[in-house]
Every structure is written in C-alpha cells, then in structure tokens.
C-alpha angles and dihedrals in degrees: 000000000000121000121265113291098236093180091060092046091051091052091047092050091049088052092049090051090051091046092057090050100257130122115246089198096060114110097254093052102033096103096029096099090052093047093049090049091052091048092050091050087059097038093052102035090119095061107122093002117129107219094199095083088058085072093056095106089071118136130217111239115243094194133092114269091252090059097054100082123244102250143016112206126177112188132196101017102176112233138185123187139159121243108236092215098062104005089239123135128258119194135187143101137299125209113203126192131176136175106226120231113176098329139062127188133201112271092235089061090062091055090049090053089054092046093049094048091045092052097082136063099292151169116224092231092054092043091065092045091050092052090048091049092050093050092046092050097042100041108018091217125180089248144351132204127185123185119185124191112186144159117226125219091209090058097040102040103033140018108015092010094213097159095170097047121103133194122225121200130181129202122180142165139178119008092349091061086070106103094229095049091043091052091053091054093043088055091053090050094049099031097050095228 
C-alpha cells in the first residue's frame, strides 16, 4: 500500500474549511491543512499493514510444557485510534492475554500489533477482533483474550456528549473463550494481580 497522500489531504482540509465558511488562507489556519495531513499520516499508518509479521521474532520454547507458564498478560497498552464513522479519535487501553503453545513473542511486539491495528479507520469492536486474529495467526496459542476500554470523541464531543463514559469490548478465542478461563483473566486485569 502506498503512503498517505498528504497533498490530497491538504486540499481536502482546505475545502472543508471553505465549506464551513472560514478562510484557509488566514494566518491562524494557513498551516492547518499541512498539520492535519501530517497527523493523518500518523493516525492511519496501519492502513494496509499486516500486523502478523510483527510477531516474527517469536521463539520456540525449549522447555517442558509445565515450565512455560500458564498465561502471558500485558495490561494497559495505551491506544489511540480513529472511529471510522466520524473520523474522531478514541483513546484508551488494551489488555492482551494469550496462553502460549509452542511459541512466545517479545512483549513489545504485542504492543506493536495493537498500535498497528489501531492506526487505521477502526471500530473498537473490530479492533479487538483484529488483534486476536493477528495473535492467533502469528503465535498459534491455546487461547487469546483482548479487552479494550476506550473513550470516544464522537460520544464525548458531539451527539450525547458523554465525555466521561467509556466503552469496554472483549474479544476471545480458544481456551480463553471459555467463561471460567475468561473470568480468571478478567480478574487479573481488574484486580491488578
């Protein structure tokens, strides 16, 4: 996929400013189209990027199954995404857990998967499912669970204007889709240990 076309974004932002009755050439707005284009290049850097190769530094475990640990849980991964319905941001945290089978991956790689999948026009519900799918494909674990807690600009700044509300979504597969196993992980996420 080609990089973001910043020239087209700049032209579109100038047109939006004109459409709302403002002047894109006035001093306060003169560099706004460029700034928005630069922001969009960052916000949407994950468009067309497959997150699975980010897990390629995985290692085969050389230990007996009983020595591998039961669960890997990374809590409070900061995320920022753009809601595809209004192109407004949503921000929050993702908690990602997996039950290792034959492979482990560096913890930073999990955060990069979340960041990559979040860096595209997105729905929070699909974001969790996309992270689960990437981990399943890249690591073939016994189970995966992703919990996302985020505040949405479209809910806080417009419409219902519920700035303090947050949305929690859960995506799970494999052994962590089992209600009992899922509840154990949820208690670790909420109970801090």
